[in-house]
C-alpha positions in Angstrom: 24.8 10.3 -0.3 26.4 12.1 2.5 28.6 10.5 5.2 26.3 12.1 7.7 23.4 10.0 6.4 25.4 6.8 6.6 26.6 7.6 10.2 23.2 8.6 11.5 21.0 5.9 10.0 22.3 2.4 9.3 20.7 0.3 6.6 18.8 -2.0 9.1 17.4 1.0 11.0 16.6 2.8 7.7 14.6 -0.2 6.5 12.9 -0.6 9.9 11.9 3.1 10.0 10.6 3.2 6.5 8.6 0.0 7.1 7.2 1.4 10.3 6.1 4.6 8.5 4.5 2.6 5.7 2.9 0.3 8.3 0.8 3.2 9.7 -1.2 2.9 6.5 -1.8 -0.8 6.8 -2.6 -0.4 10.5 -5.2 2.3 9.7 -7.0 -0.2 7.5 -6.5 -3.6 9.0 -6.9 -2.9 12.7 -10.4 -1.5 11.9 -11.8 -4.7 10.4 -12.9 -6.5 13.5 -14.5 -3.3 14.8 -16.7 -2.5 11.8 -19.8 -4.3 13.2 -19.4 -2.5 16.6 -19.0 0.9 14.9 -22.0 0.3 12.8 -24.2 -0.7 15.7 -23.0 2.2 17.9 -23.5 4.8 15.2 -26.8 3.4 13.8 -25.5 1.9 10.6 -27.3 -1.5 10.0 -26.2 -2.1 6.3 -23.0 -4.2 6.5 -21.8 -2.9 3.1 -22.1 0.8 4.3 -19.7 0.0 7.1 -17.0 -0.5 4.5 -16.9 3.3 4.0 -14.8 3.5 7.1 -12.0 2.0 5.0 -12.7 3.7 1.7 -13.0 7.2 3.2 -9.5 6.9 4.6 -8.1 5.6 1.3 -9.7 8.3 -0.8 -8.3 11.0 1.5 -4.9 9.4 1.4 -5.0 9.2 -2.4 -6.1 12.8 -3.1 -3.5 14.4 -0.8 -0.6 12.6 -2.4 -0.8 14.8 -5.5 0.1 17.8 -3.2 2.8 16.1 -1.1 4.8 15.0 -4.2 5.7 18.6 -5.4 6.0 19.8 -1.8 8.6 17.2 -0.9 10.5 17.8 -4.1 10.6 21.5 -3.2 11.0 21.5 0.6 12.7 18.2 1.2 11.5 15.1 2.9 11.5 15.8 6.6 9.3 18.8 7.1 6.3 17.6 4.9 6.6 14.2 6.5 6.5 15.4 10.1 3.6 17.8 9.3 1.5 15.1 7.6 2.1 12.7 10.5 0.9 15.4 12.8 -2.4 15.7 10.9 -2.7 11.9 11.1 -2.3 11.9 14.8 -4.8 14.7 15.5 -7.5 13.2 13.2 -7.2 9.7 14.6 -7.5 10.8 18.2 -10.5 13.0 17.3 -12.1 10.0 15.6 -12.3 8.3 19.0 -14.9 10.9 20.0 -16.9 11.1 16.8 -20.6 11.6 17.6 -21.9 10.3 14.3 -21.0 8.0 11.4 -20.7 11.0 9.1 -18.2 12.7 11.5 -16.3 9.5 11.7 -16.0 9.3 7.9 -14.9 12.9 7.7 -12.1 12.3 10.3 -11.1 9.1 8.6 -10.8 11.2 5.4 -8.6 13.8 7.2 -6.5 10.9 8.7 -6.0 9.8 5.1 -4.8 13.3 4.1 -2.1 13.1 6.7 -1.2 9.6 5.9 -0.5 10.6 2.3 2.8 12.2 3.4 4.0 8.8 4.7 2.9 7.0 1.5 4.7 9.5 -0.8 7.8 10.4 1.2 8.7 6.9 2.4 8.9 5.8 -1.2 10.8 8.9 -2.3 13.4 8.4 0.5 14.1 4.9 -0.7 14.5 6.2 -4.2 16.9 8.9 -2.9 19.2 6.3 -1.5 18.9 3.3 -3.9 18.3 2.4 -7.5 17.9 -0.7 -9.7 17.8 -4.2 -8.2 19.2 -2.9 -4.9 16.2 -0.6 -4.6 14.0 -3.6 -5.3 15.8 -5.6 -2.6 15.3 -2.8 -0.1 11.6 -2.3 -1.0 11.1 -6.1 -0.6 12.6 -6.0 2.9 10.5 -3.0 3.7 7.4 -4.7 2.5 8.4 -7.8 4.6 8.4 -5.7 7.8 5.4 -3.7 6.6 3.4 -6.9 6.2 3.9 -7.8 9.8 1.2 -5.2 10.6 -1.6 -7.0 8.7 -0.4 -10.2 10.5 -1.1 -8.7 13.9 -3.4 -5.8 13.3 -6.8 -7.6 13.2 -5.6 -9.5 16.3 -4.7 -6.3 18.0 -8.1 -4.9 17.1 -9.8 -8.0 18.5 -7.9 -7.7 21.8 -8.7 -4.0 22.1 -12.4 -4.8 21.5 -12.3 -7.5 24.2 -10.8 -5.1 26.7 -12.5 -1.8 25.8 -14.9 0.0 23.4 -14.1 0.3 19.7 -12.9 3.9 20.3 -9.8 2.4 22.0 -8.6 1.3 18.5 -8.2 5.0 17.5 -6.4 5.9 20.7 -4.0 3.0 20.1 -3.3 4.2 16.5 -2.7 7.7 17.8 -0.2 6.6 20.4 1.7 4.4 18.0 1.8 7.2 15.3 3.2 9.6 18.0 6.0 7.1 18.7 6.9 6.8 15.0 6.7 10.6 14.7 9.3 11.0 17.5 11.5 8.3 15.9 11.4 10.1 12.6 12.1 13.5 14.1 15.1 12.2 16.0 16.6 9.8 13.5 15.7 10.5 9.9 17.9 13.0 8.2 17.1 15.0 5.1 17.8 12.7 2.0 17.0 15.2 -0.8 20.1 17.2 -1.6 19.6 21.0 -2.1 20.8 20.9 -5.7 18.1 18.4 -6.5 15.1 20.4 -5.2 12.6 21.5 -7.8 10.8 24.9 -7.9 7.3 25.0 -6.5 5.9 26.9 -9.4 3.0 25.9 -11.7 5.5 25.3 -14.6 7.9 23.3 -12.4 5.1 21.1 -11.0 3.7 20.7 -14.5 7.0 19.6 -15.9 7.4 17.1 -13.1 4.0 15.6 -13.8 4.9 15.6 -17.5 8.0 13.6 -16.9 6.0 11.0 -15.0 3.1 10.6 -17.4 5.2 10.5 -20.6 7.5 7.7 -19.4 5.9 4.6 -20.9 7.6 2.1 -18.6 7.0 4.0 -15.4 3.3 4.9 -16.0 2.5 1.4 -17.3 3.9 -0.3 -14.2 2.2 2.3 -12.0 -1.2 1.4 -13.6 -0.5 -2.3 -13.3 0.1 -1.7 -9.6 -3.2 0.2 -9.4 -5.1 -2.9 -10.7 -3.2 -5.2 -8.4 -4.1 -3.0 -5.3 -7.7 -2.7 -6.5 -8.0 -6.5 -6.4 -6.4 -6.5 -2.9 -8.6 -3.7 -1.5 -11.7 -5.5 -2.9 -10.8 -8.6 -0.8 -9.9 -6.5 2.3 -13.3 -4.7 2.1 -15.2 -8.0 2.0 -12.8 -10.1 4.2 -14.7 -9.8 7.4 -17.9 -10.9 5.7 -16.2 -13.7 3.8 -14.5 -15.2 6.8 -17.3 -14.6 9.3 -20.5 -14.8 7.3 -19.6 -17.4 4.7 -17.1 -19.6 6.6 -18.2 -18.9 10.1 -14.8 -18.3 11.6 -16.1 -15.7 14.1 -13.4 -14.6 16.5 -10.8 -16.6 14.5 -11.2 -14.3 11.6 -8.0 -12.3 12.6 -6.1 -15.6 12.6 -7.0 -16.4 9.0 -6.3 -12.8 8.0 -2.9 -12.9 9.7 -2.0 -16.2 8.0 -2.4 -14.7 4.5 -0.5 -11.5 5.6 2.3 -13.7 6.9 2.5 -15.5 3.6 2.8 -12.1 1.8 5.6 -11.1 4.2 7.4 -14.4 3.4 6.9 -13.7 -0.2 8.5 -10.2 0.1 11.5 -11.8 2.0 12.1 -14.4 -0.6 11.9 -11.7 -3.3 14.6 -9.7 -1.5 16.9 -12.8 -1.6 16.5 -13.6 -5.3 15.8 -10.3 -7.1 19.4 -9.4 -7.6 20.0 -12.8 -9.3 16.8 -13.0 -11.5 15.8 -9.4 -11.8 12.6 -7.4 -11.2 11.0 -8.2 -14.6 11.4 -12.0 -14.5 10.0 -12.2 -11.0 7.1 -9.8 -11.3 6.0 -11.1 -14.7 6.0 -14.7 -13.6 4.2 -13.8 -10.4 1.5 -11.9 -12.4 0.9 -15.0 -14.6 0.4 -17.2 -11.6 -1.7 -14.6 -9.9 -4.1 -14.3 -12.9 -4.3 -18.0 -13.7 -5.0 -19.0 -10.1 -7.7 -16.2 -9.8 -9.3 -17.7 -12.9 -9.4 -21.1 -11.3 -10.9 -19.7 -8.2 -13.6 -17.9 -10.2 -14.6 -21.1 -12.1 -15.0 -22.9 -8.8 -16.9 -20.0 -7.2 -19.4 -19.9 -10.0 -20.5 -23.4 -9.1 -21.0 -22.5 -5.4 -19.1 -21.5 -2.3 -15.7 -23.3 -2.1 -14.8 -25.5 0.9 -12.7 -23.4 3.2 -9.5 -25.5 2.5 -9.8 -24.9 -1.2 -10.6 -21.2 -0.9 -7.8 -20.7 1.5 -5.3 -22.7 -0.6 -6.0 -20.7 -3.8 -5.9 -17.4 -1.9 -2.5 -18.3 -0.5 -1.1 -18.9 -4.0 -2.6 -15.6 -5.2 -1.3 -13.5 -2.3 2.2 -15.1 -2.4 2.3 -14.0 -6.1 1.0 -10.6 -5.1 4.0 -10.1 -2.8 6.5 -10.8 -5.6 4.6 -8.6 -8.1 3.8 -5.6 -6.0 7.3 -4.7 -4.6 9.0 -5.3 -8.0 6.5 -3.3 -10.0 6.7 -0.5 -7.6 10.4 -0.4 -8.0 10.1 -0.6 -11.8 7.7 2.4 -11.9 10.1 4.5 -9.8 13.4 3.4 -11.4 13.4 5.8 -14.4 12.2 8.8 -12.4 14.9 9.6 -9.8 14.9 13.3 -10.9 11.3 13.7 -9.7 11.1 10.9 -7.1 8.7 12.8 -4.9 6.3 13.8 -7.7 6.5 10.3 -9.1 5.7 8.7 -5.8 2.8 11.1 -5.4 1.4 10.3 -8.9 1.6 6.6 -8.5 0.4 6.8 -4.9 -2.6 8.8 -6.0 -3.4 6.5 -8.9 -2.9 3.3 -6.9 -4.7 4.5 -3.7 -7.7 6.2 -5.3 -8.0 3.8 -8.1 -7.6 0.9 -5.8 -10.1 2.3 -3.3 -12.7 2.9 -6.1 -12.2 -0.6 -7.5 -12.1 -2.2 -4.1 -15.1 -0.3 -2.9 -17.1 -1.3 -6.0 -16.1 -4.9 -5.5 -17.0 -4.8 -1.8 -20.4 -3.3 -2.5 -21.1 -6.3 -4.8 -20.7 -8.8 -2.0 -23.7 -11.2 -2.2 -22.9 -13.9 0.2 -20.5 -15.6 -2.2 -16.8 -15.2 -3.2 -17.7 -14.6 -6.8 -17.4 -10.8 -6.8 -13.9 -10.9 -5.2 -12.7 -13.8 -7.4 -14.0 -11.8 -10.5 -12.1 -8.7 -9.2 -8.9 -10.7 -8.8 -9.1 -12.3 -12.3 -10.1 -9.1 -14.1 -7.5 -6.9 -12.4 -4.9 -9.6 -13.2 -5.7 -9.4 -16.9 -5.6 -5.6 -16.9 -2.2 -5.6 -15.1 -0.8 -8.0 -17.6 -2.0 -5.8 -20.5 -0.1 -2.8 -18.8 3.0 -4.9 -18.5 2.9 -5.9 -22.1 2.5 -2.3 -23.1 5.5 -1.3 -20.9 7.7 -4.0 -22.4 6.5 -3.7 -26.0 4.8 -7.1 -26.0 7.7 -9.0 -24.4 7.7 -10.6 -20.9 10.6 -11.7 -18.7 13.0 -9.0 -19.9 16.4 -8.6 -18.1 17.2 -5.0 -19.1 17.5 -3.4 -15.7 21.0 -2.8 -14.2 22.3 -3.9 -10.9 21.6 -0.8 -8.8 23.9 0.9 -6.4 23.4 3.9 -4.1 21.3 6.2 -6.3 22.0 9.5 -7.8 18.8 11.0 -9.1 18.3 10.4 -12.8 19.0 13.5 -14.9 16.0 15.2 -16.2 15.8 15.3 -20.0 15.7 18.6 -21.7 
């Protein structure tokens, strides 16, 4: 790590900037939720489940493009691909405000996702460039804490924008905010990939990078576990407006309930950052996954007997999402930890798997919405079981291992030959 890097970007600003960049993805999803009925009405879409495609089109575009941004950022560095991708995001989101049809809107959301892929991949790679081990997990947790502030306020922002203007104003707002973050990145984020660590952009070089990722048992297993975890989350997000408004009748208070859960996830990430150095990523993530799965099973049993009272539904959901906060950031760090030599490619592979896989799982769960919480509860429980299976495979059947080292500022892990 160069002295230039330390002088230009302090640790607090580094965390704030990375969190802001990652928050663009959360914003592009969560700020849309209150506007889905208005978009559907204006563009002639009466089926409530079809409106969810506004979310899934973005996520699929973001997932697919990540496979390209990984090798690009390992070859050309972090800054140029990041700024280019954010430019695509800004253009697409502003154009979406003027979409004449639902199909055009979906296409532009897909393109917006293509640009957002740069943020998803490169923000993670930049963190891995600078940190490793438990220190990386601590930084990722702090990043997630700031990142989760967006879901706390995004639906409320969307609701306010809808009260003061048409649904198109939401896209204009996203474009302006992304432009501010682009300028911040351009002025303050230095290049974090050293020239000697750049990989060739040849078919063989890219193939070897992907091979390193897919043949590392621990990394790929935790990457898949994260996929199932995010699939469960996206299934809930896709159905959240219908659950809170149609089942529980919260109406305009839907953003408040959504924000409360997001605030709990932010608190979870903060507490994780305070204890991960002491207890380790494995102990915390494994314990969280057991609580996540068990509580989801309890929710499913209750849901099969009828819709839960709001207090019980919300209480169980809070336990699940607090566990999610501990599990997600630690498992993301565990998947990246062995792959410092190909951080960009690794981030792209896991980003692709988690985004596309999560979008497919979440969209399927959302399309099963039937006026009850059974589909979402089933999704949480099933995905929890699958994530635990992946963890057991990664750890050779053992949970709560303490094998990881206390991380310091990272040098990329040497590629095996």
